C-alpha positions in Angstrom: 0.0 0.0 0.0 1.2 3.5 -0.8 0.8 4.8 2.7 2.5 8.1 2.7 2.8 11.1 0.4 5.2 10.3 -2.4 6.5 13.5 -3.9 7.8 13.4 -7.4 10.5 16.1 -7.9 10.5 15.9 -11.7 10.6 18.8 -14.1 7.3 20.1 -15.3 4.1 19.6 -13.4 5.2 18.5 -9.9 2.7 16.5 -7.9 2.6 14.8 -4.6 0.8 11.5 -4.9 -1.1 10.1 -2.0 -2.6 6.7 -2.1 -4.3 6.0 1.2 -6.9 7.6 3.4 -4.8 10.7 3.9 -6.1 11.6 0.5 -9.3 12.6 2.2 -8.4 16.2 2.9 -8.4 19.5 1.2 -6.9 20.6 -2.1 -8.6 19.8 -5.3 -8.2 16.0 -6.1 -7.7 14.4 -9.4 -11.1 12.8 -10.2 -11.3 9.1 -11.1 -13.6 8.7 -14.1 -16.2 6.0 -13.8 -17.6 4.2 -16.8 -19.8 1.0 -16.7 -17.9 -2.2 -17.3 -17.5 -2.6 -21.0 -20.0 -5.1 -22.4 -18.7 -8.3 -24.0 -20.3 -10.4 -26.7 -21.3 -13.0 -24.1 -20.6 -14.8 -20.9 -17.1 -16.2 -20.3 -18.5 -19.4 -18.8 -21.9 -21.1 -18.8 -21.9 -21.1 -15.0 -21.6 -17.3 -15.0 -24.6 -17.1 -17.3 -26.7 -19.4 -15.0 -25.9 -17.2 -12.0 -26.8 -14.0 -13.8 -29.9 -15.5 -15.4 -31.3 -16.6 -12.1 -31.9 -13.1 -10.7 -31.2 -10.5 -13.4 -32.7 -11.9 -16.6 -36.2 -11.3 -15.3 -35.1 -7.7 -14.7 -33.5 -7.4 -18.2 -36.7 -8.9 -19.7 -38.8 -6.4 -17.7 -40.9 -9.2 -16.3 -40.1 -7.9 -12.8 -39.3 -4.5 -11.4 -36.4 -4.7 -8.9 -32.8 -3.6 -8.6 -30.0 -5.4 -10.3 -27.9 -8.0 -8.5 -25.2 -8.1 -11.1 -26.0 -5.6 -13.8 -27.7 -5.5 -17.2 -24.9 -7.4 -19.1 -21.6 -9.2 -18.7 -18.4 -7.2 -18.9 -14.8 -8.0 -19.5 -13.5 -11.5 -18.7 -10.0 -12.1 -17.4 -7.6 -14.8 -16.2 -6.3 -13.4 -13.0 -3.5 -14.5 -10.7 -4.7 -16.8 -7.9 -2.2 -19.0 -6.2 -4.6 -21.9 -5.5 -6.2 -21.8 -9.0 -5.4 -24.1 -11.9 -2.0 -23.0 -13.2 -2.0 -20.2 -10.6 -4.9 -18.4 -12.1 -8.7 -18.2 -12.0 -11.4 -17.3 -14.5 -13.3 -14.1 -13.7 -15.8 -11.9 -15.4 -16.8 -8.4 -14.4 -20.3 -6.9 -14.1 -21.3 -3.4 -12.9 -22.3 -4.8 -9.5 -19.6 -7.4 -8.9 -17.1 -9.9 -10.3 -17.9 -13.5 -10.8 -15.1 -16.0 -10.4 -14.4 -19.8 -10.5 -11.7 -20.7 -8.0 -11.8 -24.4 -8.5 -13.1 -25.6 -11.9 -13.0 -29.2 -10.7 -15.6 -28.6 -8.1 -19.1 -29.8 -8.7 -21.1 -27.2 -10.6 -24.2 -28.1 -8.6 -22.4 -26.6 -5.5 -24.1 -23.2 -4.9 -20.6 -21.7 -4.4 -19.1 -23.1 -7.6 -19.3 -19.5 -8.8 -18.4 -16.9 -6.2 -18.1 -13.1 -6.3 -15.0 -11.5 -5.0 -14.2 -9.8 -1.7 -13.9 -6.6 -3.7 -15.0 -4.3 -0.8 -12.3 -5.6 1.5 -9.6 -5.2 -1.1 -10.5 -1.7 -2.1 -10.8 -0.3 1.5 -7.6 -2.0 2.6 -5.5 -1.6 -0.5 -4.7 -5.3 -0.3 -5.5 -7.1 -3.6 -6.1 -10.8 -2.9 -4.1 -13.2 -5.2 -4.5 -16.4 -3.1 -6.4 -17.7 -0.2 -4.0 -16.0 2.2 -1.8 -14.0 -0.3 -2.2 -10.3 -1.1 -0.5 -7.8 -3.2 -0.1 -4.3 -1.7 -1.8 -1.4 -3.7 -3.6 1.5 -2.2 -7.0 2.2 -0.6 -9.4 3.2 -3.4 -10.4 6.9 -3.3 -13.4 6.2 -5.4 -16.9 7.4 -4.2 -18.8 4.2 -3.4 -22.4 5.5 -3.3 -22.6 8.7 -5.3 -21.8 10.3 -8.6 -18.1 9.9 -9.3 -17.5 13.6 -9.5 -18.8 14.2 -5.9 -15.6 15.3 -4.3 -17.1 15.4 -0.8 -18.6 11.9 -0.8 -17.3 8.9 1.2 -15.0 6.6 -0.7 -13.8 3.1 -0.1 -10.7 4.5 1.6 -13.0 6.5 3.9 -14.0 3.1 5.6 -10.4 1.8 6.0 -10.5 2.4 9.8 -14.2 1.8 10.5 -14.7 -1.5 8.6 -13.2 -4.9 9.1 -10.3 -5.6 6.8 -6.7 -6.8 6.9 -5.9 -3.4 8.5 -7.9 -4.5 11.6 -11.5 -5.3 12.8 -13.8 -2.7 14.2 -16.6 -4.5 16.0 -19.7 -3.0 17.5 -22.1 -4.1 20.2 -25.5 -5.4 19.4 -27.8 -2.4 18.7 -30.8 -4.3 17.3 -34.0 -2.2 17.4 -32.2 1.1 17.9 -32.5 3.9 15.3 -29.7 4.4 12.6 -28.8 8.0 12.9 -25.0 8.2 12.3 -23.4 10.1 9.5 -20.0 9.4 7.9 -17.9 11.9 6.1 -15.2 11.6 3.5 -12.6 11.3 6.3 -14.3 8.3 7.7 -15.4 10.2 10.8 -18.8 9.2 12.1 -21.1 11.6 14.0 -24.6 11.6 15.3 -27.3 13.2 13.2 -30.7 13.3 14.9 -32.3 14.5 11.6 -31.9 11.1 10.1 -34.2 9.6 12.7 -37.1 10.8 10.5 -36.4 8.0 8.1 -37.3 5.4 10.7 -34.4 3.0 9.8 -33.6 0.6 12.6 -30.8 -1.9 13.3 -32.5 -5.1 12.1 -29.9 -7.9 12.6 -26.7 -8.4 14.5 -24.2 -10.2 12.3 -22.4 -12.2 15.0 -19.7 -13.5 12.6 -18.3 -10.0 12.1 -19.9 -8.2 15.1 -21.7 -5.5 13.0 -25.3 -4.4 12.9 -27.2 -4.7 9.7 -29.9 -2.0 8.9 -33.4 -3.4 8.7 -33.8 -2.1 5.2 -30.8 -4.1 4.1 -31.7 -7.2 6.1 -35.2 -7.2 4.5 -33.6 -6.8 1.1 -31.1 -9.7 1.7 -34.0 -12.0 2.6 -36.3 -11.1 -0.3 -38.1 -13.7 -2.4 -39.3 -13.3 -5.9 -39.3 -14.7 -9.4 -36.0 -16.5 -10.3 -35.1 -18.6 -13.4 -33.6 -22.0 -12.6 -31.0 -23.9 -14.5 -33.8 -25.7 -16.3 -35.1 -22.3 -17.6 -38.3 -22.4 -15.6 -39.4 -19.5 -13.4 -40.3 -20.1 -9.8 -40.4 -18.1 -6.6 -37.4 -18.4 -4.3 -35.0 -16.3 -2.2 -33.0 -14.1 -4.4 -29.9 -14.5 -2.3 -29.6 -18.0 -0.8 -28.2 -18.1 1.7 -28.7 -14.4 2.6 -24.9 -13.8 2.5 -24.3 -15.5 -0.9 -24.3 -12.2 -2.8 -22.9 -9.8 -0.3 -20.9 -11.7 2.3 -21.1 -10.7 5.9 -21.4 -7.1 7.1 -18.0 -5.4 7.7 -19.2 -2.0 8.7 -22.1 -0.3 10.5 -24.7 1.4 8.3 -24.0 5.2 8.0 -25.9 8.0 6.4 -24.2 10.5 4.0 -25.6 13.4 2.0 -24.1 12.8 -1.5 -24.8 13.6 -5.1 -26.8 11.0 -7.0 -27.7 11.7 -10.7 -26.7 15.3 -10.1 -29.0 15.8 -7.1 -28.1 15.8 -3.4 -29.6 12.9 -1.6 -29.5 11.3 1.9 -28.1 7.9 1.3 -27.7 5.0 3.8 -24.5 3.1 3.1 -23.3 -0.3 4.5 -20.3 -2.3 3.5 -20.3 -6.0 3.2 -17.4 -8.3 2.4 -18.4 -8.5 -1.3 -20.8 -5.7 -2.0 -21.9 -2.2 -0.9 -25.6 -1.7 -0.3 -27.3 1.7 -0.4 -30.8 2.9 0.6 -32.2 6.1 -0.8 -35.5 7.0 0.9 -36.6 9.4 -1.9 -36.5 6.7 -4.6 -39.4 4.6 -5.7 -39.9 1.6 -3.4 -38.5 -1.0 -5.9 -35.3 1.0 -6.2 -34.6 2.3 -2.7 -32.1 -0.5 -1.9 -29.5 -1.1 -4.5 -26.1 -2.8 -4.9 -23.4 -0.2 -5.7 -21.4 -0.4 -8.9 -18.5 -2.1 -7.1 -17.6 -4.3 -10.0 -17.0 -1.3 -12.2 -15.1 0.5 -9.4 -12.9 -2.4 -8.8 -12.1 -3.0 -12.4 -11.0 0.7 -12.8 -8.9 0.4 -9.6 -7.2 -2.7 -10.6 -6.7 -2.1 -14.3 -6.8 1.7 -14.7 -5.2 2.7 -11.4 -8.3 4.7 -10.5 -8.6 6.0 -7.0 -5.2 7.7 -6.6 -5.1 11.4 -6.1 -2.6 14.1 -7.0 -1.9 17.3 -5.1 0.4 20.2 -5.9 3.8 20.1 -4.4 4.6 22.7 -1.7 5.3 26.2 -3.0 7.8 27.9 -0.8 11.0 29.9 -1.0 13.0 31.4 1.9 12.2 35.1 2.4 14.2 37.9 3.9 12.8 39.1 7.3 13.5 42.7 8.4 15.5 43.1 11.6 13.2 43.2 14.6 10.1 41.9 12.8 8.4 38.7 13.9 10.4 35.8 12.5 13.7 37.6 12.6 16.7 36.6 14.7 15.8 39.3 17.2 12.2 38.2 17.4 11.9 34.5 16.6 8.6 32.7 16.0 7.9 30.6 19.0 6.8 27.1 18.4 5.6 24.8 21.2 4.8 21.0 21.2 2.0 19.4 23.2 3.5 17.0 25.9 1.5 13.9 24.8 4.7 11.9 24.8 7.9 12.2 26.9 9.5 15.6 27.0 12.9 14.2 25.9 11.5 13.5 22.4 10.5 17.2 22.2 13.9 18.4 23.6 15.8 16.2 21.1 13.8 16.9 18.0 11.9 20.2 18.5 14.6 22.8 17.9 16.4 20.8 15.1 13.0 20.7 13.3 12.6 24.4 13.9 16.0 25.1 12.5 15.3 23.1 9.4 12.0 24.9 9.0 13.9 28.2 9.3 16.2 27.2 6.4 13.2 26.5 4.2 11.1 29.6 5.1 13.7 32.2 6.0 12.1 32.8 9.4 13.8 32.1 12.7 12.0 29.7 15.0 12.5 29.1 18.7 11.2 26.1 20.7 10.6 26.9 24.4 11.1 24.4 27.2 8.5 21.6 26.9 5.1 22.5 28.2 3.9 20.8 31.4 0.4 20.0 30.2 -2.1 20.4 27.4 -3.6 23.3 29.1 -0.3 25.1 29.4 0.0 25.0 25.6 -3.5 26.5 25.1 -2.8 29.2 27.7 0.6 30.1 26.2 -1.0 30.8 22.8 -3.8 32.8 24.5 -1.3 34.9 26.4 0.6 35.8 23.2 3.7 33.7 24.2 3.4 31.3 21.2 2.8 31.7 17.5 2.8 28.1 16.4 1.6 25.1 18.4 1.4 21.3 17.7 -1.9 20.7 19.4 -3.7 17.5 20.2 -7.1 17.6 18.4 -9.3 18.4 21.4 -6.7 20.9 22.7 -6.9 22.6 19.3 -10.7 22.8 19.4 -10.4 24.4 22.9 -7.6 26.8 21.8 -9.7 27.8 18.8 -12.7 28.4 21.1 -10.8 30.2 23.8 -8.0 32.0 21.9 -8.9 32.0 18.1 -6.2 29.5 17.1 -6.3 28.4 13.5 -5.3 25.0 12.2 -3.0 24.9 9.1 -2.1 21.2 9.0 -3.2 17.8 10.2 -0.8 15.0 11.0 -0.8 11.8 8.9 0.0 8.4 10.3 0.2 5.2 8.3 -1.7 7.1 5.5 -4.6 8.2 7.8 -5.9 11.5 9.1 -7.9 9.9 11.8 -7.4 7.5 14.7 -9.5 6.0 17.5 -9.3 6.0 21.3 -8.9 2.6 22.9 -9.6 1.3 26.4 -6.9 -0.9 27.8 -6.6 -3.2 30.8 -4.3 -5.9 32.2 -6.9 -7.2 34.6 -8.2 -10.6 33.5 -11.5 -10.1 35.3 -12.4 -7.1 33.2 -14.3 -8.1 30.1 -16.5 -5.0 29.3 -16.4 -1.3 30.1 -19.1 -1.9 32.7 -16.6 -3.9 34.7 -14.6 -0.8 35.5 -17.3 0.3 38.0 -15.5 1.1 41.3 -12.1 0.6 39.8 -9.0 2.9 39.4 -8.8 4.3 35.9 -6.2 6.5 34.2 -6.9 9.1 31.5 -4.2 11.1 29.8 -5.3 14.8 30.2 -8.6 16.6 30.2 -7.7 18.2 26.8 -6.8 14.9 25.2 -9.3 13.6 22.6 -8.3 10.0 22.7 -7.1 10.1 26.3 -10.1 11.8 27.7 -12.9 13.2 25.6 -13.8 10.2 23.4 -13.5 7.5 26.1 -15.6 9.7 28.5 -18.2 10.0 25.7 -18.1 6.2 25.2 -18.8 5.6 28.9 -21.6 8.1 28.8 -23.2 6.7 25.6 -23.3 3.3 27.4 -25.1 4.9 30.4 -22.3 4.1 32.7 -21.4 7.8 33.3 -23.9 10.6 33.7 -24.1 14.3 34.1 -22.9 17.4 32.2 -20.1 17.7 32.8 -19.8 14.0 33.3 -19.5 12.8 36.9 -16.7 10.2 36.5 -16.3 9.5 40.2 -19.9 8.4 40.5 -19.0 5.4 38.3 -15.3 4.8 39.0 -15.4 5.7 42.7 -14.0 8.6 44.7 -10.3 9.1 44.2 -10.2 6.5 41.4 -9.8 8.8 38.4 -6.3 9.8 37.5 -4.7 12.1 34.8 -1.4 10.4 34.0 -0.2 13.2 31.7 1.0 11.2 28.7 -0.1 8.1 26.8 3.0 6.1 27.7 2.4 6.8 31.4 -1.2 5.5 31.1 0.0 2.3 29.4 2.7 1.8 32.0 0.3 2.4 34.9 -2.0 -0.3 33.5 0.9 -2.7 32.8 2.1 -2.3 36.4 -1.4 -2.8 37.9 -1.5 0.7 39.4 -4.8 1.2 37.7 -7.3 -1.3 36.4 -7.6 0.4 33.0 -6.9 3.4 31.0 -7.7 5.3 27.8 -5.0 6.0 25.1 -4.7 6.5 21.4 -5.3 3.5 19.1 -4.3 2.8 15.5 -4.5 0.4 12.6 -2.5 -2.7 12.1 0.7 -1.6 10.4 0.3 -3.0 6.8 4.0 -3.3 6.4 5.0 -5.0 9.7 1.7 -6.5 10.8 2.3 -5.0 14.2 0.0 -2.8 16.4 0.4 1.0 16.2 -1.6 2.0 19.4 0.0 3.6 22.5 1.5 0.3 23.6 4.0 0.7 20.8 5.5 3.6 22.7 6.7 1.4 25.5 7.3 -2.0 23.9 11.0 -1.3 23.8 11.1 -1.4 27.6 8.0 -3.5 28.4 8.7 -6.4 26.1 5.5 -8.3 26.8 3.1 -5.3 26.8 1.1 -6.6 23.9 0.5 -9.8 25.7 -0.2 -8.4 29.1 -2.2 -5.2 28.2 -5.2 -5.8 26.0 -7.7 -3.6 24.2 -11.3 -4.1 25.2 -13.0 -1.0 23.6 -12.5 1.3 20.7 -14.1 4.7 19.9 -15.2 6.1 16.6 -12.5 7.8 14.5 -11.0 11.1 15.8 -9.5 13.8 13.6 -5.7 13.7 13.9 -3.6 16.2 15.9 -2.7 19.5 14.4 -0.3 22.3 13.7 -2.0 25.6 14.4 -1.1 29.3 14.5 -2.2 32.1 16.7 -5.0 34.4 15.5 -2.6 37.4 15.0 -0.3 35.5 12.6 -0.7 37.2 9.2 -2.1 35.2 6.3 1.2 35.5 4.5 3.2 34.1 7.4 0.5 31.4 8.0 0.9 30.3 4.4 4.7 30.4 4.5 4.8 28.2 7.6 2.3 25.8 6.2 4.1 25.4 2.9 7.4 25.2 4.7 6.3 22.4 6.9 5.0 20.5 3.9 8.3 21.0 2.1 10.1 19.9 5.3 8.4 16.5 5.0 9.9 16.0 1.5 13.3 15.7 3.2 14.7 12.6 4.9 15.8 14.7 7.9 12.4 16.4 8.3 10.6 13.1 8.1 12.8 11.7 10.8 12.2 14.7 13.1 8.4 14.5 12.9 8.4 10.7 13.3 10.6 10.8 16.3 8.4 13.5 17.8 5.0 12.0 17.5 5.3 9.0 15.1 4.0 11.3 12.3 4.6 10.1 8.8 3.4 13.2 6.9 1.3 16.4 7.1 -1.7 17.4 5.1 -3.6 20.7 4.9 -7.0 20.8 6.6 -9.5 23.6 7.7 -11.2 24.2 11.0 -14.4 22.4 9.9 -12.4 19.1 9.8 -12.8 19.2 13.6 -16.6 19.8 13.7 -17.3 16.1 14.5 -15.1 16.3 17.5 -17.0 19.4 18.7 -20.3 17.4 18.4 -18.8 14.6 20.5 -17.9 17.2 23.2 -21.4 18.7 23.1 -23.0 15.3 23.4 -20.8 14.4 26.3 -21.4 17.7 28.1 -17.7 18.6 27.9 -17.7 22.1 26.5 -16.6 24.6 29.2 -12.9 25.2 29.1 -12.7 26.4 32.7 -14.3 23.3 34.2 -12.1 20.9 32.3 -9.0 21.6 34.4 -9.8 21.2 38.1 -6.9 20.0 40.2 -6.7 16.3 39.4 -6.0 13.5 41.7 -2.2 13.0 41.8 -1.2 10.8 39.0 0.1 7.3 39.9 3.8 6.9 39.7 4.4 5.2 36.3 7.8 3.6 35.8 8.9 1.4 32.9 10.1 -1.3 35.3 8.0 -4.5 35.2 6.8 -5.9 38.5 9.0 -8.8 39.6 
């Protein structure tokens, strides 16, 4: 998978190519052009024709009115690499709605799974193209809109679901919500947020898919169990289930159902989207009843991704040259721009890398930068900018939202990790008796800092959504017990306190499985060098929805010209090996991407829903943090 920005420094039109979910940000993207799968003169195999005929010939003949299962006609046929296939290949044929395949031609053709349709959804969201039962080739997550017109630049894409759907990048299970109303939106960045206006459609969670631990919307569950006229192998028409068993066509659910407002046939529509292993289902309430639920054109999307390299996006390279700064002006040697880093990791990393990064940025921009001594808390960084002591701050996401609210800070860049602009919060424990979040009642629990999104805001919202914590602001001690709530200060400190049994659990940042190493990328990775068995001893038992990544922001008084020079300078810095090393050693950042303040609106909604909105009440004197050492207990 192309996980990071790859910048091509060639003459002529210089572009930075980004092939994973980090593509989901600002700047005008290159649009992938969708065309239906090219029709062929016929079917590549009689078995393919039998499968198509069963459900779709009645639609083509207009003897029934219902949505297509495969599409109006067969498309291109191919012999594709498949390790277990005859001669290392398998026969496939593309349709608008899917790809049919024969993995084992020696298998009995009476077997209902003699013809299968590919795991196309999983491949396109993960960037892992399957070439064998357990073999994959690494490509890139497909930035192709999956439920809208192809030119809708704000619509969710396959890549949008990379961190909220089950795939080789990791599973993202949900609890059983059967009977509750579906009222969650998803945006292009893959960030889900509550939207009470969607309750008007009356869609409920209708079935819990225990195999993958995801809820299926009732509209889709009804569709997957429809019966109607089908044509058998003998050419006779009868009434039977259209998909038998129900998962034959789609596979199991790999995401929750989410709403999105997208462009369909040139018109903005509310569309419910759910991803399954093999298909994407959509529900459009405004459509005629027969067409409200449809299969997306995943076969055509996949063909373009695999054979036409669709779904990559190109962005302009940074545009920056060093300028001359007048003596005594902000950015001069006499009056350097002050840049501060949030202490979410150990202060030594900031001390070692902060000023060298600032010096390199100075060479690129012409400004002089100074990094003060590491701040003591998230609040200290916010207050420093409000008091005019800092011009540039590397904020945690919630800290940025608070700084914007309180002091007018303006984001200029988001961080990128493993190709993504989002990450979850995870709940960790080393106590074998704790199985669910409810088991933390009356137990000691460590957060990071009240201004931390993953180390405070999102886990608190998670406890509140489950009804375990109540009140606005939330009364944590009523659930955990008096004196049992701690602010450990950093993510490594929380992990270490959990590891050593000083607290029963904690909240820290999560992350996807690293597609290159196969290893975890959550906060435990910060201490595995010292606590060798941390992955075995400390386990994850809960995960939040996706959070917008941390930021680089500037004070409100920074001029637009200086703001742009700093932004472009930092982007240029990440084109250098030295600059990339500095940002990685600071916060495990792989790249930077431009975003605007609205990118953090979903976080604001979570804060509102959780009753955490007043800056002044966020920072009462906390219970003294537990001593967190990196020495395992004997």
